[in-house]
C-alpha positions in Angstrom: 125.6 111.1 121.6 123.3 111.9 118.7 121.6 109.0 116.9 122.9 108.7 113.4 120.2 109.7 110.8 118.7 107.4 108.4 120.0 109.3 105.5 123.6 109.1 106.9 123.3 105.4 107.3 121.9 105.0 103.8 124.6 107.1 102.2 127.3 105.4 104.1 125.9 101.8 102.9 125.5 103.1 99.4 129.2 104.5 99.4 130.4 101.2 100.7 128.6 99.3 97.9 130.0 101.8 95.3 133.5 101.5 96.4 133.4 97.9 96.5 132.3 97.8 92.8 135.1 100.3 91.9 137.9 98.1 93.6 136.6 94.9 92.2 136.3 96.2 88.7 139.0 98.9 88.8 136.5 101.3 87.4 137.0 104.9 86.3 134.2 106.6 88.3 134.0 109.2 85.6 133.1 106.8 82.9 131.1 104.1 84.7 127.9 104.8 86.4 126.8 103.1 89.6 124.2 101.0 87.8 126.5 100.1 85.1 129.2 98.9 87.6 126.5 96.8 89.3 125.6 95.1 86.0 129.2 94.5 85.2 129.9 93.2 88.6 127.2 90.8 88.2 128.3 89.6 85.0 132.0 89.1 86.0 131.0 87.2 89.2 128.1 85.4 87.6 125.9 86.1 90.5 122.7 88.2 91.3 123.0 91.7 93.0 119.5 92.7 92.9 119.7 95.3 90.2 116.2 96.8 90.5 116.9 97.5 94.1 120.4 99.0 93.4 118.8 101.2 90.6 116.2 102.5 93.1 118.9 103.1 95.8 120.8 105.0 93.4 118.0 107.3 92.5 117.5 107.8 96.2 121.0 108.6 96.7 121.1 111.3 94.2 118.0 112.8 95.8 119.6 112.8 99.1 123.0 114.3 98.2 121.1 117.1 96.4 118.7 117.9 99.2 119.0 120.7 101.9 120.9 120.2 105.1 120.1 122.0 108.5 122.7 122.0 111.1 125.0 119.7 109.2 122.1 117.0 108.8 120.0 116.2 106.0 116.4 117.6 106.2 114.8 114.3 105.0 115.4 110.8 105.9 114.7 107.5 104.2 112.2 105.3 105.9 113.9 102.6 108.3 112.8 99.8 106.1 114.8 101.2 103.3 117.8 101.8 105.3 117.8 98.3 106.6 117.3 96.9 103.2 120.4 98.6 101.7 122.6 97.7 104.8 121.6 94.1 104.3 122.3 94.2 100.5 125.8 95.9 101.4 126.6 93.0 103.7 125.7 90.4 101.3 127.8 92.1 98.4 130.8 92.9 100.4 131.0 90.1 103.0 129.2 87.2 101.2 128.8 83.9 102.9 131.5 81.4 102.8 131.0 77.9 101.1 131.7 76.3 104.3 129.0 78.2 106.0 126.4 77.3 103.5 126.8 73.6 102.3 126.2 70.7 104.6 129.6 69.3 105.9 129.7 66.0 104.2 132.9 64.0 104.9 134.7 63.8 101.5 135.3 60.3 100.0 139.1 60.3 99.4 141.1 57.3 98.0 144.4 56.4 97.2 145.6 54.9 93.9 146.1 51.5 95.3 142.7 51.2 96.8 140.6 48.3 95.4 138.1 49.8 93.0 135.2 47.8 94.7 135.5 50.4 97.8 134.8 53.3 95.4 131.8 51.3 93.9 130.6 50.7 97.4 130.9 54.4 98.2 128.8 55.3 95.1 126.0 52.8 96.0 125.8 54.1 99.5 126.1 57.8 99.1 125.6 58.4 95.4 128.8 60.3 95.2 130.2 60.7 91.6 133.6 62.5 92.1 136.5 61.3 94.2 139.8 62.9 94.9 142.6 60.6 94.5 145.9 60.8 96.4 149.3 59.2 96.7 151.5 59.7 99.7 149.3 62.9 100.7 149.6 64.4 97.2 146.6 64.9 94.8 146.9 63.0 91.6 143.6 63.5 89.9 139.8 63.3 90.2 138.0 59.9 89.6 134.6 60.4 88.3 131.7 57.8 87.6 132.2 58.6 83.9 135.7 57.6 84.2 134.8 54.5 85.8 132.3 53.9 83.0 135.1 54.2 80.4 137.4 52.0 82.4 134.6 49.3 82.6 133.7 49.5 78.8 137.4 49.0 77.9 137.7 46.0 80.2 134.6 44.5 78.9 135.7 44.8 75.3 139.1 43.2 76.1 137.7 40.5 78.7 140.5 41.9 81.2 138.5 42.5 84.4 140.7 41.2 87.2 139.6 40.9 90.7 141.0 43.5 93.1 141.7 46.1 90.3 142.7 49.5 91.8 141.6 53.1 91.8 144.8 53.8 89.8 143.7 51.5 86.9 140.4 53.4 86.4 142.1 56.8 86.9 144.0 56.2 83.6 140.8 56.6 81.8 140.2 60.2 83.1 139.8 62.9 80.4 141.3 66.4 80.7 138.2 68.2 81.4 137.6 66.0 84.4 139.7 67.9 86.7 139.3 69.7 90.2 140.3 73.2 91.2 141.9 73.5 94.8 140.5 76.5 96.7 141.1 77.7 100.3 138.6 77.4 103.2 137.8 81.2 102.8 136.3 80.9 99.4 132.9 82.6 99.2 129.8 81.4 97.6 130.0 83.9 94.6 133.6 82.9 94.0 132.4 79.1 93.9 129.6 80.0 91.5 131.9 81.8 89.2 134.4 78.8 89.3 131.7 76.2 88.6 130.3 78.4 85.7 131.4 77.9 82.1 134.1 80.5 81.4 134.1 82.7 78.1 135.4 81.0 75.1 133.4 77.7 75.4 135.8 76.2 77.9 134.5 73.8 80.4 134.6 74.5 84.1 136.3 72.3 86.7 134.3 69.2 87.5 134.8 69.8 91.3 136.2 72.2 93.7 138.3 70.8 96.3 138.3 73.0 99.5 141.3 72.7 101.7 142.9 74.6 104.5 144.9 77.0 102.3 144.1 75.6 98.9 147.0 73.4 98.4 146.9 70.1 96.4 149.0 68.5 99.2 146.4 69.2 101.9 143.5 66.7 102.3 140.0 68.2 101.4 137.5 69.7 103.8 134.7 69.6 101.2 134.1 68.8 97.7 131.8 71.2 95.8 130.2 70.0 92.4 127.7 71.4 90.0 124.9 69.8 92.0 125.6 72.2 94.7 124.9 75.4 92.6 121.2 75.6 93.5 122.2 75.9 97.1 124.8 78.2 96.5 122.6 80.6 94.3 119.9 80.5 97.0 122.6 81.5 99.7 123.7 84.6 97.6 119.9 85.5 96.9 118.8 85.0 100.5 116.9 87.9 101.6 116.3 89.7 98.3 
């Protein structure tokens, strides 16, 4: 069996990327160039797609499709390094890494509404966590944050009402609307997580945390909690190999 030429491999990888952009953007190929699709894809997904490389690959693709063929094969081939580079980029764009594959598997700190608040404070001291999913009868109720605890404490100090054994539920009453979590399935990719944690258009605030569960249900216990502090690691994973 003849070995597949570098040009064929290059064009196959390029076409796969182009088709992925079209599918994701629902783009009309007659009105949107490959480079423009790449820019729009990066903007919508709030991720890096190595635009300089894609622009160079687009120029090379145009040269390859207009060159002469002999015996059904292109006369000239790209160098192996270029072929391997576009194939790596294709894999990163079409099959990006999953969040569960990239971030360290830290056991999420989860509490019930009736849990003494002392246990949460101890978790903060030991692990420096600042977001805690709160459940009751295996159903998610809300996200307790250190800011929420600070508001609860300020209120109690102002009213001299601090009582020994106060529960998580009492502090959770001081949660603000923007202190919310989004539930996502274990299949969530790194670019998807970056997009979720990034401020959306219109000046709205993103979720404070992403709670990853088996299927994304709020009735499932979390496998991982992803917060803004994880963004540098997520971005590094997307850009690996650039």
